[in-house]
C-alpha positions as CSV (number, residue, x, y, z in Angstrom):
1,X,17.7,-7.5,8.0
2,X,17.0,-9.3,11.2
3,X,14.3,-9.0,13.9
4,X,16.1,-6.4,16.0
5,X,16.4,-4.2,13.0
6,X,12.6,-4.3,12.2
7,X,11.4,-1.3,10.2
8,X,8.1,-0.1,9.0
9,X,7.4,1.0,5.4
10,X,4.3,2.5,4.0
11,X,3.2,0.3,1.1
12,X,0.8,0.4,-1.8
13,X,0.5,-0.9,-5.4
14,X,-1.1,0.6,-8.5
15,X,-2.1,-0.9,-11.8
16,X,-3.7,0.3,-15.0
17,X,-7.5,0.1,-14.7
18,X,-9.3,-2.3,-17.0
19,X,-12.5,-1.1,-18.4
20,X,-13.7,-4.6,-19.3
21,X,-15.6,-6.6,-16.7
22,X,-13.8,-9.7,-15.4
23,X,-10.3,-8.5,-16.5
24,X,-7.6,-6.9,-14.4
25,X,-4.2,-5.7,-15.4
26,X,-1.0,-6.6,-13.6
27,X,0.6,-4.4,-10.9
28,X,2.5,-1.6,-12.6
29,X,3.8,0.4,-9.6
30,X,5.0,-0.6,-6.1
31,X,5.3,2.1,-3.5
32,X,7.4,2.0,-0.3
33,X,7.8,4.9,2.1
34,X,9.7,5.6,5.3
35,X,8.9,8.7,7.4
36,X,11.4,10.7,5.3
37,X,11.7,8.9,1.9
38,X,9.5,7.4,-0.8
39,X,10.5,4.8,-3.4
40,X,8.3,4.3,-6.4
41,X,9.2,1.2,-8.4
42,X,7.8,0.9,-11.9
43,X,7.5,-2.8,-12.2
44,X,8.4,-3.0,-15.9
45,X,11.8,-1.6,-15.0
46,X,12.4,-4.2,-12.2
47,X,11.2,-7.4,-13.8
48,X,12.9,-9.9,-16.0
49,X,10.8,-12.7,-17.7
50,X,7.9,-11.8,-15.4
51,X,9.9,-12.1,-12.2
52,X,10.5,-9.2,-9.8
53,X,14.0,-8.1,-9.2
54,X,15.5,-9.9,-6.1
55,X,15.7,-6.8,-4.0
56,X,12.0,-5.9,-4.6
57,X,11.0,-9.5,-3.9
58,X,13.1,-9.5,-0.7
59,X,11.4,-6.4,0.7
60,X,8.0,-7.7,0.0
61,X,8.7,-11.2,1.4
62,X,10.6,-10.1,4.5
63,X,8.8,-10.5,7.8
64,X,11.2,-8.0,9.4
65,X,10.2,-5.2,7.1
66,X,6.6,-4.4,8.1
67,X,4.6,-3.1,5.1
68,X,1.6,-1.0,6.1
69,X,-1.3,0.8,4.5
70,X,-5.0,0.2,3.6
71,X,-6.1,-2.8,1.6
72,X,-2.7,-4.5,2.1
73,X,-4.0,-8.1,1.9
74,X,-5.7,-7.5,-1.4
75,X,-2.5,-5.8,-2.7
76,X,-0.5,-8.8,-1.5
77,X,-2.8,-11.3,-3.2
78,X,-2.5,-9.3,-6.4
79,X,1.3,-9.4,-6.2
80,X,1.1,-13.1,-5.5
81,X,-1.1,-13.7,-8.6
82,X,0.8,-11.3,-10.9
83,X,4.4,-12.2,-10.0
84,X,4.3,-15.4,-7.9
85,X,5.9,-13.5,-5.0
86,X,6.6,-15.5,-1.9
87,X,5.2,-13.4,0.9
88,X,5.0,-13.7,4.6
89,X,1.7,-12.3,5.9
90,X,3.5,-11.6,9.2
91,X,5.3,-8.8,7.3
92,X,2.1,-6.8,6.6
93,X,-0.2,-4.6,8.7
94,X,-3.5,-3.2,7.4
95,X,-4.4,-0.1,9.3
96,X,-7.9,-0.1,7.8
97,X,-8.5,-3.6,9.2
98,X,-7.1,-2.5,12.6
99,X,-9.5,0.5,12.6
100,X,-12.4,-1.8,11.7
101,X,-11.6,-4.2,14.6
102,X,-11.3,-1.3,17.0
103,X,-14.7,0.1,15.9
104,X,-16.3,-3.3,16.1
105,X,-15.1,-3.7,19.7
106,X,-16.0,-0.2,20.8
107,X,-19.3,0.3,18.9
108,X,-20.3,-3.1,17.6
109,X,-20.2,-4.0,13.9
110,X,-21.6,-1.3,11.6
111,X,-22.3,-1.4,7.9
112,X,-21.3,1.4,5.6
113,X,-18.4,2.7,7.6
114,X,-15.4,3.7,5.5
115,X,-11.9,2.6,6.5
116,X,-10.0,4.0,3.6
117,X,-6.7,5.9,3.8
118,X,-8.3,9.3,3.3
119,X,-10.7,8.8,6.3
120,X,-7.9,7.4,8.5
121,X,-5.6,10.4,7.6
122,X,-8.4,12.7,8.6
123,X,-9.0,10.9,11.9
124,X,-5.4,10.2,13.0
125,X,-3.4,13.0,11.3
126,X,-6.0,15.7,11.0
127,X,-5.0,15.8,7.3
128,X,-7.5,15.9,4.4
129,X,-5.6,14.3,1.4
130,X,-6.7,15.0,-2.1
131,X,-7.2,11.8,-4.0
132,X,-8.3,12.8,-7.5
133,X,-10.2,10.0,-9.2
134,X,-8.7,11.0,-12.6
135,X,-5.2,10.3,-11.2
136,X,-6.3,7.2,-9.2
137,X,-7.8,5.7,-12.3
138,X,-5.0,6.7,-14.7
139,X,-2.7,4.6,-16.7
140,X,0.0,3.4,-14.2
141,X,1.7,1.3,-16.8
142,X,2.9,4.2,-18.9
143,X,6.7,4.3,-19.4
144,X,6.9,7.6,-17.6
145,X,4.6,8.7,-14.8
146,X,3.1,12.2,-14.8
147,X,3.9,14.6,-11.9
148,X,0.3,14.1,-10.6
149,X,0.8,10.3,-10.6
150,X,4.1,10.6,-8.8
151,X,2.6,12.8,-6.1
152,X,-0.4,10.6,-5.7
153,X,1.6,7.4,-5.4
154,X,4.1,9.0,-3.0
155,X,1.4,10.4,-0.7
156,X,-0.5,7.1,-0.7
157,X,2.5,5.2,0.7
158,X,3.6,8.0,3.0
159,X,0.1,8.4,4.5
160,X,0.0,4.7,5.2
161,X,3.2,5.0,7.2
162,X,2.1,8.1,9.0
163,X,-1.3,6.6,9.9
164,X,0.4,3.5,11.2
165,X,2.8,5.6,13.3
166,X,-0.1,7.7,14.8
167,X,-2.1,4.5,15.7
168,X,1.1,3.0,17.1
169,X,1.7,6.1,19.3
170,X,-1.8,5.7,20.6
171,X,-1.0,2.0,21.3
172,X,-3.9,0.9,19.1
């Protein structure tokens, strides 16, 4: 993929929550979405000796595939720590960070404002996504995901892409 073929993917990662303070489990699921398709990658099926499959690594590392969503830089750091993924920060766009910068410019910095995906979907898409905590905090490392997990993960990546597109259409 070269620069003239640049594309945008919705992006997110999930991992099994740790209920012990100071510990965190490795990424279990990587989500990519275009406007019409979603790809959910169960990491345990795409790693060998703790290394991500080359195609997954290529997508994450490519500066020509823009990965977008909320909390992107934290997800990126987690992938770097968990899998030593070579990444290019130029290939990522955090719509939550963009919204925060816009609000800070327009209204001045404010504490307590939420820049999460659900709030951005409400603002830019007039869509109120359901994000059940029982699914969000479920075991993403299971060999087979539940239907609820699949829908949650797909919508998270897809909403990131749609919010990016809506903000881009407004030239934000």
